[in-house]
C-alpha positions as CSV (number, residue, x, y, z in Angstrom):
1,X,11.2,4.7,-3.2
2,X,12.3,1.1,-4.1
3,X,16.1,2.5,-2.4
4,X,14.5,3.1,0.9
5,X,12.4,0.1,0.8
6,X,15.7,-1.7,0.7
7,X,17.0,0.4,4.1
8,X,14.0,-0.9,6.0
9,X,14.0,-4.6,5.3
10,X,18.0,-4.7,6.0
11,X,17.7,-4.9,10.0
12,X,17.6,-8.2,10.9
13,X,16.4,-7.1,14.5
14,X,12.3,-6.3,14.7
15,X,11.0,-3.7,13.4
16,X,7.7,-1.6,13.9
17,X,5.6,-1.6,10.6
18,X,2.5,0.5,10.7
19,X,-0.3,0.7,8.0
20,X,-2.9,4.1,8.8
21,X,-5.8,3.4,6.6
22,X,-7.8,6.1,5.7
23,X,-11.7,5.7,7.9
24,X,-14.6,7.7,7.8
25,X,-16.1,6.2,10.9
26,X,-13.1,7.2,13.1
27,X,-10.5,9.7,13.9
28,X,-7.0,8.3,13.1
29,X,-5.6,9.2,17.2
30,X,-8.3,6.7,18.4
31,X,-7.2,4.2,15.5
32,X,-3.8,4.9,16.9
33,X,-4.2,4.0,20.4
34,X,-5.3,0.6,19.2
35,X,-2.5,0.3,17.1
36,X,0.7,1.4,19.4
37,X,-1.1,-1.3,21.7
38,X,-0.5,-4.2,19.2
39,X,2.8,-2.9,18.9
40,X,3.3,-2.8,22.9
41,X,1.6,-6.9,22.8
42,X,3.8,-8.0,20.1
43,X,6.8,-6.3,22.4
44,X,7.7,-3.1,20.9
45,X,9.2,-0.6,23.6
46,X,7.5,2.3,24.7
47,X,10.1,4.7,22.8
48,X,10.1,3.8,20.1
49,X,6.0,3.4,20.3
50,X,6.2,6.5,20.8
51,X,8.3,7.4,18.0
52,X,6.3,6.0,15.8
53,X,3.3,8.0,16.8
54,X,4.9,11.4,16.5
55,X,5.6,10.9,13.0
56,X,2.9,9.5,11.9
57,X,0.3,12.5,13.5
58,X,3.3,14.8,11.7
59,X,2.7,13.4,8.8
60,X,-1.8,12.9,9.1
61,X,-0.9,17.3,9.7
62,X,1.0,17.3,6.5
63,X,-1.7,14.7,4.1
64,X,-5.1,15.4,6.2
65,X,-6.4,13.1,3.3
66,X,-4.0,10.4,2.9
67,X,-5.5,7.5,1.9
68,X,-3.3,5.5,4.1
69,X,0.2,6.2,5.4
70,X,3.0,3.4,6.3
71,X,5.3,3.5,9.2
72,X,8.6,1.4,10.0
73,X,10.9,2.2,13.1
74,X,12.9,0.1,14.9
75,X,16.4,0.0,16.9
76,X,18.2,-0.2,13.9
77,X,15.6,1.6,12.0
78,X,14.9,5.7,12.3
79,X,11.4,5.9,11.7
80,X,10.3,6.8,8.0
81,X,6.9,7.7,6.5
82,X,5.5,7.0,3.2
83,X,2.6,8.7,2.0
84,X,0.8,6.2,-0.5
85,X,-2.4,7.8,-1.8
86,X,-4.9,5.2,-3.6
87,X,-3.3,2.8,-1.1
88,X,-6.1,1.0,0.2
89,X,-5.3,-0.7,3.2
90,X,-6.7,-2.0,6.8
91,X,-5.4,-0.5,9.9
92,X,-2.4,-2.5,10.8
93,X,0.6,-3.1,13.4
94,X,3.1,-5.5,13.4
95,X,6.6,-5.4,15.6
96,X,8.2,-8.4,14.0
97,X,11.4,-9.2,11.3
98,X,11.5,-8.3,8.7
99,X,9.5,-5.2,8.4
100,X,6.0,-6.1,6.6
101,X,6.6,-4.0,2.9
102,X,5.3,-6.4,0.7
103,X,1.9,-4.2,0.4
104,X,3.7,-1.3,0.2
105,X,5.9,-3.0,-2.7
106,X,2.4,-4.2,-3.9
107,X,1.4,-0.4,-4.5
108,X,4.9,0.8,-5.7
109,X,4.6,-1.6,-8.8
110,X,1.6,-0.1,-10.1
111,X,2.9,3.1,-10.3
112,X,6.3,2.6,-11.9
113,X,8.6,6.0,-12.9
114,X,7.4,7.3,-15.9
115,X,7.5,10.3,-17.9
116,X,3.8,12.4,-19.4
117,X,5.0,14.4,-22.7
118,X,2.7,16.9,-24.4
119,X,3.8,17.5,-28.1
120,X,2.7,19.8,-29.9
121,X,4.0,21.9,-33.0
122,X,5.0,24.7,-31.1
123,X,5.7,23.8,-27.7
124,X,6.3,20.8,-25.7
125,X,6.0,19.7,-22.1
126,X,7.1,17.2,-20.3
127,X,6.6,16.1,-16.2
128,X,8.5,13.5,-14.6
129,X,6.6,11.5,-11.6
130,X,8.1,13.7,-9.1
131,X,6.3,16.9,-10.8
132,X,9.6,18.0,-12.2
133,X,8.6,19.9,-15.3
134,X,10.3,21.0,-18.5
135,X,8.6,23.3,-21.0
136,X,10.3,23.5,-24.4
137,X,9.1,26.3,-26.9
138,X,9.6,26.6,-30.9
139,X,8.9,27.9,-34.1
140,X,6.1,26.5,-35.7
141,X,7.3,26.5,-39.6
142,X,10.3,24.7,-37.9
143,X,8.2,22.1,-35.4
144,X,10.3,19.2,-36.7
145,X,13.3,20.3,-36.0
146,X,11.2,21.8,-32.2
147,X,10.4,17.9,-31.8
148,X,13.8,16.5,-32.0
149,X,15.4,18.9,-29.5
150,X,11.9,17.7,-27.2
151,X,13.2,14.3,-28.2
152,X,16.3,14.6,-26.7
153,X,15.6,16.2,-23.3
154,X,12.5,13.5,-23.0
155,X,15.4,10.7,-23.0
156,X,17.6,12.8,-20.9
157,X,14.5,12.5,-18.3
158,X,13.7,9.4,-18.8
159,X,17.2,8.6,-17.7
160,X,17.5,10.8,-14.9
161,X,14.3,9.0,-13.5
162,X,15.5,5.7,-14.3
163,X,12.0,5.7,-15.8
164,X,10.9,3.0,-19.2
165,X,7.3,4.4,-19.7
166,X,6.6,7.4,-21.7
167,X,3.2,8.3,-21.8
168,X,2.7,10.9,-24.7
169,X,0.0,13.2,-25.9
170,X,-0.5,14.5,-29.4
171,X,-1.1,15.3,-33.0
172,X,-0.2,11.7,-34.8
173,X,2.6,12.8,-37.6
174,X,4.1,15.1,-34.8
175,X,4.1,12.5,-32.0
176,X,5.8,9.6,-35.1
177,X,8.0,12.2,-35.4
178,X,9.1,12.5,-31.8
179,X,9.0,8.9,-32.3
180,X,11.7,8.7,-34.7
181,X,13.4,11.2,-32.9
182,X,14.2,9.5,-29.5
183,X,17.8,7.4,-29.3
184,X,17.5,3.7,-30.5
185,X,18.1,2.5,-26.6
186,X,15.2,4.5,-25.7
187,X,13.0,3.0,-28.4
188,X,14.2,-0.2,-28.0
189,X,14.2,-0.1,-23.6
190,X,10.8,2.6,-23.3
191,X,7.1,2.0,-23.8
192,X,5.9,4.3,-25.1
193,X,1.8,4.4,-24.7
194,X,-0.1,7.6,-26.8
195,X,-3.8,9.0,-25.2
196,X,-4.8,10.8,-28.8
197,X,-4.5,14.5,-26.7
198,X,-5.6,13.7,-23.6
199,X,-2.7,13.9,-20.6
200,X,-5.2,14.6,-17.7
201,X,-4.0,12.8,-14.7
202,X,-6.2,10.3,-14.5
203,X,-5.4,9.4,-18.1
204,X,-1.6,9.3,-17.2
205,X,-3.0,7.4,-14.0
206,X,-4.7,5.0,-16.0
207,X,-1.9,4.7,-18.7
208,X,0.5,4.1,-16.1
209,X,-1.4,1.4,-14.1
210,X,-2.0,-0.7,-17.6
211,X,1.6,-0.7,-18.3
212,X,2.6,-1.4,-14.8
213,X,-0.3,-5.0,-15.3
214,X,1.0,-5.5,-18.6
215,X,4.9,-5.7,-17.3
216,X,3.9,-8.6,-14.6
217,X,1.4,-10.3,-16.6
218,X,4.8,-10.6,-19.0
219,X,7.0,-11.7,-16.4
220,X,4.0,-14.7,-15.2
221,X,3.8,-15.5,-19.2
222,X,7.8,-15.5,-18.9
223,X,7.3,-18.2,-15.9
224,X,5.1,-20.4,-17.3
225,X,6.3,-20.4,-21.0
226,X,10.3,-19.7,-21.1
227,X,10.6,-21.2,-17.6
228,X,9.4,-24.0,-17.1
229,X,10.0,-25.3,-20.8
230,X,14.0,-24.4,-20.4
231,X,13.9,-25.5,-16.7
232,X,14.2,-21.8,-15.5
233,X,12.2,-21.5,-13.5
234,X,11.3,-22.2,-9.9
235,X,7.7,-22.6,-7.5
236,X,7.2,-23.8,-4.2
237,X,8.2,-23.2,-1.0
238,X,11.5,-25.3,-0.4
239,X,12.9,-24.7,-3.9
240,X,12.0,-21.0,-4.3
241,X,14.1,-21.1,-0.9
242,X,17.0,-22.7,-2.6
243,X,17.2,-20.6,-5.6
244,X,17.2,-17.8,-3.0
245,X,20.1,-19.3,-0.7
246,X,22.1,-20.6,-3.8
247,X,22.0,-16.7,-5.4
248,X,20.7,-18.3,-8.1
249,X,17.4,-16.3,-8.8
250,X,16.6,-13.7,-10.6
251,X,13.3,-12.5,-10.5
252,X,10.6,-12.9,-7.6
253,X,7.0,-13.9,-8.1
254,X,5.3,-13.7,-4.5
255,X,1.5,-13.8,-3.9
256,X,-0.5,-10.9,-2.5
257,X,-2.5,-11.5,-0.5
258,X,0.5,-13.4,1.3
259,X,-0.4,-16.0,3.3
260,X,0.2,-14.9,7.3
261,X,0.7,-18.5,8.4
262,X,3.6,-19.5,6.4
263,X,7.0,-18.9,7.8
264,X,10.6,-19.4,7.0
265,X,13.7,-18.4,8.4
266,X,17.0,-16.3,7.7
267,X,20.0,-15.0,8.9
268,X,22.2,-11.5,8.6
269,X,23.4,-12.6,5.1
270,X,21.0,-11.5,2.2
271,X,20.4,-14.8,0.8
272,X,20.9,-16.7,3.7
273,X,17.1,-18.5,3.9
274,X,15.8,-21.8,5.0
275,X,12.5,-23.6,5.8
276,X,13.5,-25.0,8.9
277,X,14.7,-23.8,12.0
278,X,18.4,-23.1,12.9
279,X,20.1,-21.2,15.7
280,X,21.8,-18.5,14.0
281,X,18.7,-17.3,11.9
282,X,15.1,-15.5,12.7
283,X,11.8,-16.5,11.8
284,X,9.7,-14.7,10.0
285,X,6.5,-14.6,7.6
286,X,7.5,-16.3,4.6
287,X,6.5,-13.6,2.3
288,X,8.3,-11.1,4.0
289,X,11.9,-13.5,4.5
290,X,11.8,-14.0,0.5
291,X,11.0,-10.0,-0.2
292,X,13.9,-9.5,1.9
293,X,16.4,-11.8,0.3
294,X,15.0,-10.4,-3.0
295,X,15.4,-6.8,-2.5
296,X,19.1,-7.1,-0.2
297,X,20.6,-9.9,-3.5
298,X,19.6,-7.1,-6.3
299,X,17.0,-9.6,-7.3
300,X,13.4,-8.0,-8.9
301,X,10.7,-8.5,-7.4
302,X,6.9,-9.0,-8.6
303,X,3.9,-8.6,-6.4
304,X,1.1,-10.7,-8.0
305,X,-2.6,-11.7,-7.1
306,X,-2.4,-14.2,-5.1
307,X,-4.5,-17.4,-6.2
308,X,-5.0,-16.9,-10.3
309,X,-4.2,-19.9,-12.4
310,X,-0.9,-18.6,-13.7
311,X,0.4,-18.4,-10.3
312,X,3.7,-20.2,-9.1
313,X,2.7,-23.1,-6.7
314,X,2.6,-21.8,-3.5
315,X,2.1,-18.3,-4.7
316,X,5.9,-17.7,-4.4
317,X,8.2,-18.5,-7.1
318,X,10.8,-17.2,-9.6
319,X,13.2,-16.7,-12.9
320,X,16.4,-18.4,-12.1
321,X,19.8,-17.3,-14.0
322,X,21.3,-20.6,-15.0
323,X,18.8,-23.8,-16.0
324,X,18.3,-26.1,-13.0
325,X,20.0,-28.9,-15.0
326,X,23.4,-27.4,-15.7
327,X,22.9,-26.5,-11.7
328,X,22.0,-30.2,-10.8
329,X,24.6,-31.6,-12.9
């Protein structure tokens, strides 16, 4: 999905960003009328509004119990809809640039790619995030050899799905043998969370969320310790935009919920961003401008809770590729 969001934020011209939440009190069609009116007030044409309504109608029919559906469309962007189970969001419709993807990024960040695995003495079952399933059977007397084959299959699935989280259930002896059989790069780069014998969907979801939040906390710790101590961090609007413009930013930290009064200017190039007006740039919501620049320049984006004690000043900052002292010298 992250690759899809890169395409969503790429257009410089306005994009319709629509979040259709779930509401037990009002039908979606009545709510869509209000959202469509908002898009038209923002300047969206009738054809574009109709297109968004059609794709949402089809998606609503396909996912009648969906928590929130998110749609984007524009002159330079074919309409696309994201089904986001678990995302709780109020109805929202903006026709603006860049596209408003921050709530979707926050939702996606808490659902990283993962592989769930049950390791037993006579079989192993692996399930990827896209529900792709692999089942391996082997004789119980030679279960260690079977577990080694399962470890190879697990490593392949992790690599194919670019996942760095493995949630595994099984007896401790079997899981220990699995860990030893995993290739060294997997043991180094992948987080393994053992659940005992519980691999229910709710437990897998809980372990995935815990791992995701732990990674975000780790980035914040890195920002506050290594980043500040070695002059590798920036914070605040001006310094962060300057780091983006100079292609020095490696990790962007941006607060959510975002400040809807803060704006910035951006151009066609991924890192063409500034705080002030320019005749060659467009104005957009600060968070959206920063996220667009990061996604288009392969900078990692970490959505953090606004206002927390460990957050950067003005809820925006990041870690740089080189120390600031070297840049300024």
